[in-house]
N, C-alpha and C positions, 0 to 999 in steps of 0.2 A: 133181444130183440126181433120181432118178426120182420123178416126180410121180403121187401116188396118192389116188382117190377116197375118204376116210374118213367114216364115218358122222359124223351131226352130233353124235352123243353123245360120238364119241370127239376129233373136232376141238376142241370147245368145251368139255368137261370133261376129257378126256384119263383118265378114268377107267381104274383099275387094272384089269385084265383084258379090255378091249375089244379085239376081236378085228376090226380094219381089212381092208377088203376091198382088192385089188390093183389095183383100175382107178386110171387117172391122176388128178392133182386137175386141176381146172380149171385152164388157164394163166392166169398173171399176169405183168406186164411190168414187172421191175426196172428202176429207175431208172438213168439211162446211167453215173452214175458210181459204179455200186453196188461194181465189183471195189475193194479197197483193198491195196495192196503196200507195199513197204519200199525206200528208197533206204538204207538203215543208219545214217539219221539222224532220217526223218521218216516217218510213213506218209502215203502217196500214193494218190489215185485215177488212173484211165485218162487223166484230162486234165493231171496233173501238178500238181495241186493239193496241199497239205498238207492232210491229214486229221486233226483234234481230234475226240476222242470221249469224250463223257459217258455214261456208262452205270450197270448195275446187273446185280446177282446175283440170280436167283431159283430156289429150288428147287421142282420141279413134281411133284406127284403122278403116280405112274405112271413116271415117269423118275428120280427121286432115290430109290433102291432101297433103302429102309430096312422092307420088309415081309418075312415068313417064310410058307412055305406048309405048314410041318410043325405047326403048331398055336401055336407061339411068339408073344407079342403085339410087335406093332410097335413100333418103337422110338421114333416120334413120328409127328404129324399132320403131313402136307406139305399146303398147298393146292393148289386146282385152278389152271390158267392158260388162260386162253382168248384170243380175238382182242381182246377188249374191255381184257384188261390189256395187250396189246400197243401197242394204239392211246393209250391212256393214258398208256403209258411214252414213246410218240412227243411226245405234246403236252407232257409235262412237259420235254422236251429230252433225253430218255435215247436215246441214238441206237445202243446197242450193250447186248446182253442175254448177260451169261455165264452158262449153263446147264451146270449140274453133271451129267454123266451116270456111270454107275457100270459097271465092267468085269464085276461081277456081274449085272446088267443085260443088258449085250451077250453076255455068253457064260457063261450059268449052269452048263452042262456044257462040259467040256473038249473043243475043238474044233467045238461048236455053237453058232453063233450065231442068237439070238432076233431075227429080223426082226418079228414082232409088237412089241417094246420097240423097235426102230429106226422103225418107224411112228408110236410116239409121239413119239420125238423130234424124227422130222421134221414130225409136225403142229406142233408149237412154232416149229420154223424156219419153217414155212409160215405161221402166223399172223402171226410177227415181219416175214417177207417182205412181207406185205400191206399192214404199218403202215409199212415203211421202215426196221424197226430190223435192224440187222445182231446175228448171234448167234456168238457163241465157244462152241465144243464144249469143255467142259471135263474132262478125263479126272479126276474127283473121288475123293478118298478122305479120310478122317478116321479116325483108328485104325486103319488099313491094310482092314478089313472090317465089314460089318455082322454078320459072325456072333462077331466078337470086339470089337467096336469101335462106329462109328457107319454107316459106309458103305465101297465101296470093291472090294475083290479079292472073288472067288467062293471058296465055301468050298476047292475044290480047289487053288486057288492059296495056301494056307496052308500054309507050311512051317517048322517041324514041324507036325503035324497039332495044332489046338487041344488043350489038356487039358480046358476047358469051353466050350459054347457059350453065349451069352449071348442076352436078348430086353430088350423092352421093360418098362416105359416107361425112355427114355435120361436125363432129367432133368438133372442136372447133374453127371452120374457121367462124362462124358467125359474131362475130365484124367486121372482116375485110369486110366479105360480104355487112353487113349493109354502112362502109365507102366508098364501090366502088364506082366510077364514075357513073356505071350505074343503081345503085340502088340511087342514091342521086338524078339524072336526073328524075327518073320515080317517087320519092315522088314529086319534084318541077313541074312536070307537072300536077299531080294530085291536088296538093292543091293550088299551086300560083296562085292566081287572076291577071294575066295579061292579058292587053285589048289586046296585040298583039299576045296573044296565048290563043285562046279558050279550048285546049284541056283539061283543067282542067275542064271546065264545060261541055264536053262531057261525060268525064270520072266518074264524081262525079254524073251526071246524069243518068248515065248507073249502077253507084254502087246503087243508090238511088234505081231505079226500081228492082234491085236484091234483096235489103232488102224489099222492098214491097212485091216481090213474096214470102220470105221465111215468112213473118208476115202473110200472107194470109194462110198459111197451118197451124199457131200456133194460130191464133187471140182468138178461143174458148178454147184453153188449160188451164185451170186454174192454174196449177203444172208449166207451163213456167210464170217464176219471170218477165222477159223482155228481152230487146235486148242491149247488148254492142254495139254500133256504130262503133267503131273501134279501134281496139286494139293497142295501144301505137303507135299512129302518130307521125312521124318525119318531124315536120314542126313549124312554128313560130304560138304560141298561138293565135293571130289576126286571123289567116285564120281556125280556126276551128269552129267558130262562126256561119258562114254562111254554113260551111259543115255540122255541127250537126243538121242547121236548116232544111237544104235540105232532108236530110235520114229522119228526125224526121216527117218531114209533108207529104213525101213518104210514112212511116210506118202508120201512121194515116189516110191514105186515106182506110186502110184496117183493121185496127187496132185500136180502140178507147182506150182500157184497159190497155194494158200492159205496164211498167216503160221501160222508155228509159234511160240505163246507158251511161255516157259521159266521156271522158278523156282529159286529159291537153297532152301538147305535152309531149314524152317519155323523153326528157330532165329534166323531173322532177325527174326522176328516180336517177339522179345522183346530181342535185342540192338541190333536196327536198323542193323545192317550186316552186309554179306556180303564174304566174300575177294573182292579185285579181281581180274578175269580176266585170264591171262597170253598171250592169244590172242582175235581175233575168235571169235564164234559160228559153227560151220561153215557152217551154211546162209544164204543173203541173205535168206531170208523170215524169220528168228527175229527176236523181241520180247521183250524183258525185261519179266517180269509178276511184277514184286512185289507183296507185302501190305505194306500201311502201316496199323499199329495201336498208334499212341502212347497210352499211358493206357488201351487198351481192356480191356487182359485183367490189370489190377492193382488193387489199392486205392486209386486217386488220386484220389478224390474232393476233398481240400483242394488240389492240383495243378489240377484244372479248375476249382474255384471262383475261381483266381488266373489262369486261362489265359490266356497271349498268343499270338501268333505265332511268336514265338522258341522256344518250346516245341515248337511241331511242325517246323519250318524245317528242323532236321538231319537227321530221316528222311527227309524226300524231298530233300535235297540228297545225300545218301548215294545214296539210289535213282537219282538222275540220272546221277551219277558213275559208278555201277557198269553202267547202260547203257552210258554212252559207253565204258568200258574193255572190255566184249562188242562194241562197234562196232553197235549195233542200237539201233532207238527204243524209248522206255519205255510201256509201259501198265500203270498200276497197277489188278490184276487183283480186288484187295478193299483197302478200307479203309471206315472209320465209327466210328461212335460210338452207344452206346446213346441213343435219344432223350429218355430220362428223365433222362441224365447231366446234372450241372451245367454249364451253359455249352455243351449240345449245338448251339444254333444258331451261337455263336461258333466252335466246333470245325469246323462244317462249313463257315462262311463262310471261315475261314481255310487250311481245305486247299483248297477252291476258289481261292482268290488266288494259292497255292503252286501250284498246277497250271497255271493261267493264266500266271504268270510265267513257268515254265519249258515252257509249251506241251505240257504232258503230257497223255495219256489216260489216264482211270482209270474205273473202275466200283464203286459203292459197293454195300456189303452191307448192307441187303438190300430186296428189293420189298415181300414181304407173307407175312410169318411169325408166328406167337406162339409156336412151341416152343423158341427159344433167346433169352432174354433181351428179348423184346418189341421186337426190332428192326425195322425196315421204316418204309416210307410209309403202313402200313394199321394199324388197331387191328381185335379181332375182339371183338365182343358177343358175350354168354353165349347168342345163339340162332344162332352162327355166321355171323352176317352181318361184312361188312368195312366201316369207314369210315376216309377218308382222314385223316390227320394232318396239319391246316393248317400246323402249325409246319415240319415236315418239308417239305411243298410249298414252301413260303416259302424256306425256307433252300436248297434246291436250285433255285430258280428265278431264274437269271442267263442274260444276255446272254453268249454266247460264240460265236467264228467255228469252224463246223463244217469248212468248206474254204476254204482262203486261198490266193486265186490270186497268188501271189509268193512270195519269200524271206520267211516271218515274221521281225520284230525284237521286238515286244512284243504283249501282248495283256492288256487291262487292264480290270475292272469294277469301280465304285464303288458298294456295296451303299447307301449313303447317298443319293449324290444320282443314281445310277441311271444314270450316263454311261458308255457304254461306248468305249474306244479301240482300235484295230488299227493298227499300223505294220509296215510291211514295205515289201521293195525291189521293187517293181512290174516288170510283165512288159507287153510290147508286143500281145500277143494280148487278146481280150475275152471271156475267160471270167470270169464273176461268182464275187465270194465269196459264200459261202453262212453267213448269220449266224443264231443262233438267238435268238429275241426271246421270253420268256415268257409263257404266257396270263395272268400275273398281272401283266406290264409294261403300263403306260398305253396306252390304246386307241390315242392319237394321238401319235406319235413323228417327231423329225426325222433324217433321215440325211445327214451331209456327206461331202463327199469333199476333202479338201487345203481344208477351211472351207467349201467351197462347197455348198450345203444340194442335195440331188438330189431330182427329182421325186418326190412321196410314195409308198412303196414298198407293194407290197403282203405282206401277211404270210399265208402260207397256216393256215387256221383248226386244219387237221388235224396239224400240225408244226411249227408256229411257225416255219417256214423264211422267210427275206426274201433276195433275191438283190440283191446291190450290186454294181454295175459302177463300177469307180474304177481303171480301167489305166493303162499308162503306164510307162515306164522312171523308174529313180530313187526317191528315199524318198517314202512314200505313207502317208497317214491317214485313215481311216474312222473316223467318230463317229457314235454314235448318242445321242441324249438324249431326253427327253420334251419334247413341246412347249409 
C-alpha cells in the first residue's frame, strides 16, 4: 500500500471533497502476525496459528458513495469515521472491519480511476491498521447503483440505460427499488451469460479491471484481510462461478496474497440455504462470506419474543456445510438484528455461541448509523452526537480466542458464569495463544492451562489481548474465569 500523508481533516473526518496530498504517511509497524491466509479449512497467520475474527461493518462518509454532483438530493446520511472509531472497535474485541466501497466511487468515468476516492479508502485502512484492526475491502452494491437504487455501479455501467434517475432521501424505498424493472434489467445484463448479449462480458471485464486497480493499491498492506468480490449479488448462483473466477484472476495479477471473499446469491438471505458447490473454489485464498439474517427482514416479532437457539442454528449450520463443500473457511460477512427488536441481546448471544462452537469468523452489521433501522453500537442524538448503546456493547462483550496455537477442538464462553474454555490439540513449539478479554470483564481473573493456574497474565488495555502459553503435544485445555 502506498502510504500518503493526509491532512488531519482528511484522516480524521474523511470529509467528502477532501483533496489529499500525495506524500507518504508516517510509517507504522504492523504486528508480526498481521498477514492472514487460508489452509482451506481455517484462517491462519504466518506462525501457523488458527485465526478467529470477530468484526463489524461500517459505511463511511466519503467512501460509501450515495451523493450526487448534479443537484440531486443525497440518498442518506453516512457518518464519518476516524481513528477513535478504529481504536474503540479494537477495545471491544472487533478485530476486523468490513468496509463497503463502491465502483461508482473508484471509476465514476469509464477508464478513469478516482485516486482521491481511493485515498479516502486508504485513510480508513491506515486508521484501522494503527489500531490493530484488519480491513475487508468490500466491493459493495445494493440495488445495483445509486443512480437507480442505493449504491454500487457508476451510471455508465448500467445497461440498458436507466429510464429514470432517482435521488434521496432513500427512506424505506430500497426493497421497491431492488424489485424495479430497471434494477432487475441491470442485474441481468451484468451477470447472465447469454450468447446473444455480450454486455455481461464487457461490464464484468470492466468490473474486474476496477477490482484489479484497487488491489494494486493495497497489495502490500498486511492489515487488509482481503477483498469481498461482490456484495449480495442478485442472480442465479450458477452465474457466479464464472464471475468470481474472472474477478479473482484479475486481482491475482497484482496481488498474490490477500484473501478473496465470495458470496452466494442474495436470495440466500431469505431461503437460508444455497446450492451446494460441485467443486472447490478455484483460488486457494477463497473464503465463503455468506450473510446470516434469520428473522431480520420479516415481520417476526412473535418468533423473536419466544426466541431459542434452535431457531438460529439451522442457518449457521447450513453456512458451515456450504463453506465445507466449497473447501474454504467460513467468514460470515454480515449478520445481526435491530437493537430494539424483542430479545435482541439473546439473539446476539446465541449467534456468538454458534460461531464459537463452529470456530467461525463473523462481522456484525453495523457500527454507527441511523439511516437504516437504527442498527448499530451507537445511537445518534438530535444534535448529531453519538452515544454508545450499553446493551449492545454488553451483548458483544465476550471472551474468545483470536489466535490458537494448535488444532482447535472446541471453544466455549458461558455468558452467565463468564467462564471461557478452549480445547485443542497442542503443538510442541512455544507460540502463545492470543485471547481477547473484554473491557467489561472483571479486572481480576485466572488463566489455567490443563487445570494449573498460570502467572497472572497482562491484558493489553488498548486491545484486550492476553497472551497465554500452554504448549505441548496432545489434548490441552485453556480456561479463563473471574478470580
